[in-house]
C-alpha positions as CSV (number, residue, x, y, z in Angstrom):
1,M,44.1,201.7,4.6
2,S,43.3,203.9,7.5
3,Q,40.4,203.4,9.9
4,T,38.5,206.4,8.4
5,Q,38.8,205.0,4.9
6,Q,37.6,201.6,6.1
7,I,34.5,203.2,7.8
8,N,33.7,205.1,4.6
9,V,33.9,201.9,2.5
10,V,31.6,200.2,4.9
11,K,29.1,203.1,4.8
12,N,29.1,203.1,1.0
13,K,28.4,199.4,0.9
14,R,25.5,199.8,3.4
15,H,24.1,202.7,1.4
16,K,24.3,200.6,-1.8
17,L,22.7,197.6,-0.1
18,S,19.9,199.7,1.3
19,R,19.2,201.2,-2.1
20,E,19.2,197.7,-3.7
21,H,16.8,196.4,-1.0
22,F,14.5,199.3,-1.5
23,F,14.2,198.7,-5.2
24,G,13.8,195.0,-4.6
25,Y,10.9,195.6,-2.2
26,A,9.4,198.2,-4.6
27,M,9.4,195.6,-7.4
28,A,7.9,192.9,-5.2
29,A,5.2,195.1,-3.6
30,P,2.6,194.8,-6.3
31,A,2.8,191.0,-6.2
32,I,2.6,191.0,-2.4
33,L,-0.3,193.4,-2.3
34,G,-2.1,191.4,-5.0
35,F,-1.6,188.2,-3.0
36,F,-3.1,189.8,0.1
37,I,-6.0,191.5,-1.7
38,F,-7.0,188.8,-4.2
39,T,-6.0,185.6,-2.5
40,L,-5.6,185.8,1.3
41,G,-8.5,188.3,1.7
42,P,-11.2,186.1,0.0
43,I,-9.9,183.0,1.8
44,L,-10.2,184.7,5.2
45,A,-13.6,186.2,4.3
46,S,-15.0,182.8,3.2
47,L,-13.6,181.1,6.3
48,F,-15.4,183.7,8.5
49,L,-18.6,183.5,6.5
50,S,-18.6,179.7,6.8
51,F,-19.3,180.1,10.6
52,T,-22.3,182.5,10.0
53,D,-25.9,182.3,8.7
54,Y,-25.3,184.8,6.0
55,S,-27.9,186.3,3.7
56,V,-27.5,189.2,1.3
57,T,-30.6,190.9,2.6
58,N,-30.1,190.3,6.3
59,V,-27.3,190.9,8.8
60,Y,-25.2,187.8,9.4
61,K,-25.6,185.8,12.5
62,I,-22.7,183.7,13.9
63,I,-23.9,180.1,14.3
64,G,-20.5,178.4,14.8
65,F,-20.1,174.9,13.4
66,E,-23.7,174.4,12.5
67,N,-23.0,174.7,8.8
68,Y,-20.4,172.0,9.0
69,R,-22.6,169.8,11.1
70,K,-25.3,170.0,8.4
71,M,-22.8,169.4,5.7
72,F,-21.3,166.3,7.2
73,S,-24.5,164.8,8.6
74,G,-26.1,164.6,5.2
75,E,-28.9,167.0,5.7
76,D,-28.2,169.0,2.6
77,N,-27.1,166.2,0.3
78,F,-23.5,167.4,0.3
79,F,-22.0,164.0,-0.5
80,I,-24.5,163.5,-3.3
81,S,-23.5,166.8,-4.8
82,L,-19.9,165.7,-4.8
83,Y,-20.7,162.5,-6.5
84,W,-22.7,164.1,-9.4
């Protein structure tokens, strides 16, 4: 086999692989997008909102770890709510 033929064989394999990769990514794209939109997005939003004093009617105010301090110090009956 000549060098030109070998190069053509390698190019054909690359083209076939790139086409297969494209179709693989195209089939996986809806699941990946769904994960980011419906799973990771709400997780990150709730993590961010846990550090704020959020109200639907007012603008949020960042208060840091104050919500966690209240929760673990027992001010809001957090542990009682876990029990019942």
